[in-house]
C-alpha positions, -999 to 999 in steps of 0.1 A, spaced: -544 -206 183 -578 -208 164 -576 -203 128 -599 -177 112 -625 -202 100 -626 -219 135 -629 -186 155 -661 -187 176 -667 -224 169 -667 -254 192 -633 -268 196 -625 -301 179 -631 -332 198 -593 -340 200 -591 -308 221 -616 -318 247 -593 -338 269 -565 -321 288 -532 -322 268 -552 -339 241 -547 -371 259 -544 -400 232 -568 -427 238 -591 -408 262 -628 -415 257 -659 -395 264 -676 -409 296 -711 -401 306 -706 -387 341 -736 -376 360 -725 -340 354 -723 -345 317 -758 -361 315 -773 -333 336 -756 -306 315 -769 -322 283 -804 -321 296 -801 -286 310 -787 -274 276 -814 -292 256 -841 -275 277 -825 -242 273 -823 -244 235 -860 -255 234 -869 -224 256 -844 -200 239 -832 -194 275 -801 -184 294 -784 -209 317 -752 -210 338 -729 -240 343 -701 -233 366 -676 -250 388 -640 -252 400 -611 -257 374 -607 -291 362 -641 -306 372 -652 -308 335 -676 -280 329 -662 -269 296 -660 -305 285 -696 -311 294 -708 -280 276 -687 -288 244 -696 -324 242 -733 -317 248 -735 -289 222 -717 -311 196 -746 -335 199 -775 -310 204 -766 -279 182 -732 -281 165 -741 -259 136 -759 -233 157 -733 -228 185 -709 -199 187 -684 -194 214 -667 -164 230 -642 -162 257 -622 -135 275 -591 -138 298 -593 -101 310 -621 -76 316 -636 -67 282 -654 -35 273 -687 -36 255 -667 -26 224 -645 -57 228 -677 -78 233 -693 -64 201 -662 -72 181 -659 -106 195 -695 -114 187 -690 -100 152 -662 -125 145 -678 -154 163 -710 -150 143 -690 -150 111 -703 -116 99 -689 -103 67 -671 -70 59 -657 -46 85 -672 -40 120 -693 -8 120 -677 22 136 -708 34 154 -724 15 182 -760 20 169 -751 5 135 -732 -23 153 -761 -32 175 -785 -32 145 -761 -56 127 -758 -80 157 -796 -79 164 -802 -88 127 -778 -117 128 -794 -131 160 -829 -133 144 -814 -166 131 -812 -194 157 -779 -193 177 -766 -208 209 -739 -185 223 -715 -200 248 -699 -173 270 -669 -191 285 -650 -177 316 -680 -155 322 -666 -143 355 -645 -119 334 -675 -101 320 -683 -67 334 -717 -54 345 -720 -35 312 -712 -66 292 -738 -86 310 -763 -58 304 -754 -58 267 -759 -95 263 -792 -92 282 -802 -65 257 -795 -88 228 -813 -117 244 -843 -96 253 -848 -84 218 -882 -95 206 -869 -108 173 -839 -127 189 -837 -164 185 -808 -167 211 -798 -193 237 -769 -182 260 -749 -207 281 -727 -190 306 -698 -211 319 -671 -202 343 -650 -211 373 -641 -191 405 -665 -161 408 -688 -170 379 -718 -179 400 -713 -149 423 -709 -125 394 -741 -136 377 -760 -136 410 -749 -100 417 -767 -88 386 -804 -89 395 -817 -81 360 -796 -109 346 -800 -135 375 -837 -133 372 -836 -143 336 -813 -174 341 -834 -204 334 -812 -230 351 -781 -231 372 -758 -262 374 -727 -264 395 -702 -291 383 -684 -305 413 -658 -332 419 -667 -367 412 -675 -388 443 -656 -420 447 -683 -443 435 -685 -424 402 -646 -424 399 -646 -462 402 -672 -465 375 -660 -440 350 -621 -440 351 -617 -476 337 -639 -464 307 -620 -431 305 -588 -446 291 -575 -481 282 -546 -477 307 -572 -481 336 -593 -510 323 -577 -538 343 -562 -517 372 -573 -529 406 -602 -506 419 -584 -503 452 -555 -486 434 -579 -463 416 -595 -454 449 -560 -448 464 -551 -424 435 -583 -406 440 -578 -402 477 -542 -392 476 -540 -372 443 -570 -368 420 -597 -359 444 -625 -364 418 -610 -338 395 -610 -349 359 -581 -328 348 -561 -344 375 -570 -378 362 -560 -368 327 -526 -355 340 -519 -387 359 -529 -408 329 -505 -389 307 -476 -393 332 -484 -430 334 -484 -436 297 -451 -418 294 -436 -436 323 -447 -471 313 -432 -466 278 -399 -453 292 -396 -479 319 -409 -508 298 -437 -515 322 -468 -534 311 -492 -525 338 -499 -500 366 -489 -508 401 -487 -488 433 -451 -478 429 -457 -465 393 -489 -448 404 -472 -429 432 -444 -419 409 -470 -405 385 -489 -384 409 -457 -373 428 -454 -349 399 -487 -331 409 -490 -305 436 -490 -320 471 -514 -293 484 -542 -311 502 -577 -309 486 -600 -281 499 
C-alpha cells in the first residue's frame, strides 16, 4: 500500500516488473518507444492522450517508464478499481496533488482549489480509466479546458477503456493521440527477451520461440511470471541453464487456455 508521501506519485522502479522480478531490465520495445514519443508530444502540447491495451501487454510499464524520464516531478497518478463519483474524484485529486489542509466541503470551493493548483504544470495519469463514469470524464474535461490550466492528461486502461472514451464525444474530440499496446510479435520477443533478464541471455532462440508460441503469446506479464518460476525452479533443482523440460515445467503453472 502506498505511503502518504508516495500517494499520487509514480511507483518506484522496482515495482515496474510483475512480482518485482529481481534482475529484470527495462527493454526498449516498440510500444515503449512509441509511448515515450506520444507522451512527450502531449506534454509539449498540454494535451490529453489515451494509451490502452489488454492486461499484461505493458501499457502501465510504458507510461511509468516514459514519465520517469520525461516529467518525474510533474506527474501525479490516480487510479480507481470501482466506479467513483465526482466527489471521489475530487478527493483523489486533492491527495494526488499534495494539497494541504482539509478538503473543502462545498463543490464550488473544491473546484476553485483544484483549478488553482492546476495552474502549475502537471501531468495527470488516470490509470484504469475504464472505471470512470461520464460525470467523471466531464469533470476532468472541465479542469483541462480551464483557460489557466497547465495540465496534460494521460488516460490508460485495459478492457473497455478505448470504448469508454470513444463513447464520450466531447472528450473523444479532445484526445490528441491514441495508442493501443498489443502483444509483441515473435521477432520482437526474440530481440527483447534475452535483454529482459539474464536468465534468457544464452537460451536457444528456438526455445524462446517455443515458449512464446505455447505459453507467453507476446504478453510481457506472462514472460515475467515464467521467468520467476524458472529462477525458483533452477535454484531448487540445482540446474544451471534452461532446457525444454524445465521450460515446460515453468509454463505448466500458467493457464492452459488458448490465446485469443
